[in-house]
C-alpha positions as a Markdown table, in Angstrom:
| # | Residue | x | y | z |
|---|---|---|---|---|
| 1 | Met | 44.6 | 158.0 | 65.0 |
| 2 | Ile | 43.2 | 159.7 | 61.9 |
| 3 | Arg | 42.2 | 156.3 | 60.5 |
| 4 | Asn | 40.2 | 155.6 | 63.7 |
| 5 | Ile | 38.4 | 159.0 | 63.5 |
| 6 | Val | 37.5 | 158.4 | 59.8 |
| 7 | Leu | 36.3 | 154.9 | 60.7 |
| 8 | Ala | 34.2 | 156.1 | 63.5 |
| 9 | Ala | 32.7 | 158.8 | 61.3 |
| 10 | Ala | 31.9 | 156.4 | 58.5 |
| 11 | Ile | 30.2 | 154.0 | 60.9 |
| 12 | Thr | 28.2 | 156.9 | 62.5 |
| 13 | Val | 27.0 | 158.1 | 59.1 |
| 14 | Ala | 26.0 | 154.6 | 58.0 |
| 15 | Leu | 24.1 | 153.9 | 61.2 |
| 16 | Ala | 22.5 | 157.3 | 61.3 |
| 17 | Gly | 21.0 | 156.7 | 57.8 |
| 18 | Cys | 19.6 | 153.3 | 58.9 |
| 19 | Glu | 18.3 | 154.8 | 62.1 |
| 20 | Ser | 16.3 | 157.5 | 60.3 |
| 21 | Leu | 14.7 | 155.0 | 58.0 |
| 22 | Tyr | 13.6 | 152.8 | 60.8 |
| 23 | Arg | 12.3 | 155.7 | 62.9 |
| 24 | Ala | 10.3 | 157.0 | 59.9 |
| 25 | Ala | 8.6 | 153.6 | 59.8 |
| 26 | Gly | 8.0 | 153.7 | 63.6 |
| 27 | Met | 10.5 | 151.0 | 64.4 |
| 28 | Ser | 13.6 | 151.0 | 66.5 |
| 29 | Thr | 17.1 | 150.9 | 65.1 |
| 30 | Pro | 17.9 | 147.5 | 63.7 |
| 31 | Pro | 20.8 | 145.5 | 65.2 |
| 32 | Pro | 23.8 | 144.8 | 63.0 |
| 33 | Asp | 23.4 | 141.6 | 61.1 |
| 34 | Pro | 26.3 | 139.2 | 61.7 |
| 35 | Lys | 25.1 | 136.9 | 58.9 |
| 36 | Asn | 25.2 | 139.7 | 56.3 |
| 37 | Pro | 28.1 | 142.0 | 57.1 |
| 38 | Lys | 28.7 | 144.9 | 54.8 |
| 39 | Val | 32.2 | 145.7 | 53.4 |
| 40 | Trp | 33.6 | 149.0 | 52.1 |
| 41 | Val | 36.9 | 150.1 | 50.6 |
| 42 | Val | 37.8 | 153.4 | 52.0 |
| 43 | Thr | 40.4 | 155.7 | 50.5 |
| 44 | Lys | 42.0 | 159.0 | 51.6 |
| 45 | Gln | 41.8 | 161.9 | 49.1 |
| 46 | Gly | 41.4 | 160.3 | 45.6 |
| 47 | Cys | 42.7 | 156.8 | 45.6 |
| 48 | Glu | 45.3 | 157.2 | 48.3 |
| 49 | Ala | 45.9 | 154.5 | 51.0 |
| 50 | Pro | 42.9 | 152.2 | 50.4 |
| 51 | Tyr | 41.7 | 150.0 | 53.3 |
| 52 | Ile | 38.9 | 147.7 | 54.1 |
| 53 | Leu | 36.1 | 148.4 | 56.6 |
| 54 | Val | 33.7 | 145.7 | 57.8 |
| 55 | Ala | 30.5 | 146.2 | 59.8 |
| 56 | Pro | 29.7 | 144.6 | 62.2 |
| 57 | Glu | 33.2 | 143.7 | 63.4 |
| 58 | Pro | 33.8 | 141.4 | 65.1 |
| 59 | Leu | 31.1 | 139.0 | 64.0 |
| 60 | Tyr | 29.3 | 137.2 | 66.8 |
| 61 | Ile | 27.4 | 134.1 | 65.7 |
| 62 | Tyr | 25.0 | 132.5 | 68.2 |
| 63 | Lys | 24.8 | 128.8 | 67.8 |
| 64 | Pro | 21.3 | 127.8 | 66.6 |
| 65 | Gly | 21.7 | 124.2 | 67.9 |
| 66 | Asn | 20.2 | 121.0 | 66.4 |
| 67 | Gly | 23.2 | 120.7 | 64.0 |
| 68 | Gln | 22.1 | 123.7 | 62.0 |
| 69 | Thr | 24.9 | 125.6 | 60.2 |
| 70 | Val | 25.0 | 129.4 | 59.7 |
| 71 | Thr | 25.7 | 130.9 | 56.3 |
| 72 | Ile | 27.5 | 134.2 | 56.4 |
| 73 | Ile | 27.5 | 136.4 | 53.3 |
| 74 | Trp | 29.7 | 139.5 | 53.1 |
| 75 | His | 28.4 | 142.2 | 50.8 |
| 76 | Leu | 30.8 | 144.6 | 49.1 |
| 77 | Gln | 29.3 | 148.1 | 49.0 |
| 78 | Thr | 32.0 | 150.0 | 47.1 |
| 79 | Pro | 31.8 | 150.0 | 43.3 |
| 80 | Gly | 35.0 | 149.3 | 41.3 |
| 81 | Tyr | 36.2 | 146.5 | 43.6 |
| 82 | Ser | 35.6 | 142.8 | 43.9 |
| 83 | Phe | 36.3 | 140.0 | 46.4 |
| 84 | Ala | 39.5 | 138.1 | 45.5 |
| 85 | Thr | 39.2 | 134.4 | 44.8 |
| 86 | Pro | 39.6 | 131.9 | 46.2 |
| 87 | Ala | 38.2 | 132.7 | 49.7 |
| 88 | Gln | 40.4 | 131.4 | 52.5 |
| 89 | Thr | 39.3 | 129.1 | 55.3 |
| 90 | Pro | 39.3 | 131.0 | 58.7 |
| 91 | Thr | 42.1 | 130.2 | 61.1 |
| 92 | Pro | 41.2 | 129.2 | 64.7 |
| 93 | Leu | 42.6 | 131.3 | 67.5 |
| 94 | Ala | 44.0 | 129.6 | 70.7 |
| 95 | Gly | 41.6 | 127.0 | 72.1 |
| 96 | Ser | 39.3 | 127.0 | 69.1 |
| 97 | Pro | 38.8 | 123.9 | 67.0 |
| 98 | Gln | 39.9 | 123.4 | 63.4 |
| 99 | Asn | 37.4 | 122.8 | 60.6 |
| 100 | Glu | 34.5 | 124.8 | 62.2 |
| 101 | Met | 34.2 | 127.0 | 59.1 |
| 102 | Ser | 34.7 | 126.9 | 55.4 |
| 103 | Cys | 34.5 | 129.6 | 52.8 |
| 104 | Pro | 33.5 | 128.0 | 49.5 |
| 105 | Ser | 33.2 | 131.1 | 47.4 |
| 106 | Ala | 34.3 | 134.7 | 46.9 |
| 107 | Ser | 33.7 | 136.6 | 43.8 |
| 108 | Gly | 32.2 | 139.8 | 42.6 |
| 109 | Asn | 30.4 | 141.6 | 45.4 |
| 110 | Asn | 29.9 | 138.6 | 47.7 |
| 111 | Met | 32.0 | 136.2 | 49.9 |
| 112 | Thr | 30.3 | 133.3 | 51.5 |
| 113 | Cys | 31.4 | 131.2 | 54.5 |
| 114 | Ile | 29.6 | 128.3 | 56.2 |
| 115 | Asp | 29.9 | 128.1 | 60.0 |
| 116 | Lys | 29.1 | 124.7 | 61.5 |
| 117 | Ala | 28.2 | 126.7 | 64.7 |
| 118 | Ala | 28.8 | 123.6 | 66.8 |
| 119 | Asn | 31.7 | 124.9 | 68.9 |
| 120 | Thr | 32.4 | 128.0 | 70.9 |
| 121 | Gly | 35.6 | 129.8 | 69.9 |
| 122 | Ser | 37.1 | 132.5 | 67.7 |
| 123 | Trp | 38.6 | 132.4 | 64.2 |
| 124 | Lys | 40.4 | 135.0 | 62.1 |
| 125 | Tyr | 39.2 | 135.2 | 58.5 |
| 126 | Lys | 40.8 | 137.1 | 55.6 |
| 127 | Ile | 39.1 | 139.6 | 53.4 |
| 128 | Ala | 41.0 | 140.2 | 50.1 |
| 129 | Ile | 39.6 | 142.7 | 47.7 |
| 130 | Thr | 41.0 | 143.7 | 44.3 |
| 131 | Ala | 40.5 | 146.9 | 42.4 |
| 132 | Asp | 38.7 | 146.3 | 39.1 |
| 133 | Ser | 40.5 | 147.5 | 36.0 |
| 134 | Thr | 37.6 | 149.8 | 35.1 |
| 135 | Gly | 36.9 | 151.1 | 38.6 |
| 136 | Pro | 37.8 | 154.5 | 40.0 |
| 137 | Cys | 41.2 | 153.3 | 41.4 |
| 138 | Pro | 42.6 | 150.6 | 39.0 |
| 139 | Gly | 45.6 | 148.8 | 40.5 |
| 140 | Met | 45.0 | 150.3 | 44.0 |
| 141 | Ser | 43.8 | 147.2 | 45.9 |
| 142 | Pro | 43.7 | 147.5 | 49.7 |
| 143 | Pro | 45.8 | 145.4 | 52.0 |
| 144 | Val | 44.1 | 142.1 | 53.2 |
| 145 | Leu | 42.1 | 142.5 | 56.4 |
| 146 | Asp | 41.9 | 139.8 | 59.0 |
| 147 | Pro | 38.9 | 140.4 | 61.3 |
| 148 | Thr | 37.3 | 137.9 | 63.7 |
| 149 | Ile | 34.3 | 135.6 | 63.9 |
| 150 | Ser | 33.3 | 134.3 | 67.3 |
| 151 | Asn | 30.7 | 131.5 | 68.1 |
| 152 | Asp | 28.9 | 131.9 | 71.4 |
């Protein structure tokens, strides 16, 4: 319950900051970008109980058609952490085809996946992040997160 409240507060703060920048420029609030999701490592007081937060979540990819693929790049926002390598290929959920996506790279602050975007369905992907030895919480890597990508 407390985790959900903290999560909601973090998302609200992040979105409020974006909203004020766009309003100052006379524009409306931008929609979340499923092709460039942001990733944070959140901890309780100090380095206690780290966990991964992804926004937006789940990712909804709209098929562009004409055989075009969609590149998704996750951007780690929290200093002192890195994406673990190698990236893992997303696992299809019931009724979704195999080999729709591949994740050729994950290192540093970015993880990249290629979505063929040819089929409708949903896939679970894994985000593994490790604490850097020189970061604020060395040795305190968060548990792997398995969010969802859906093609519509």
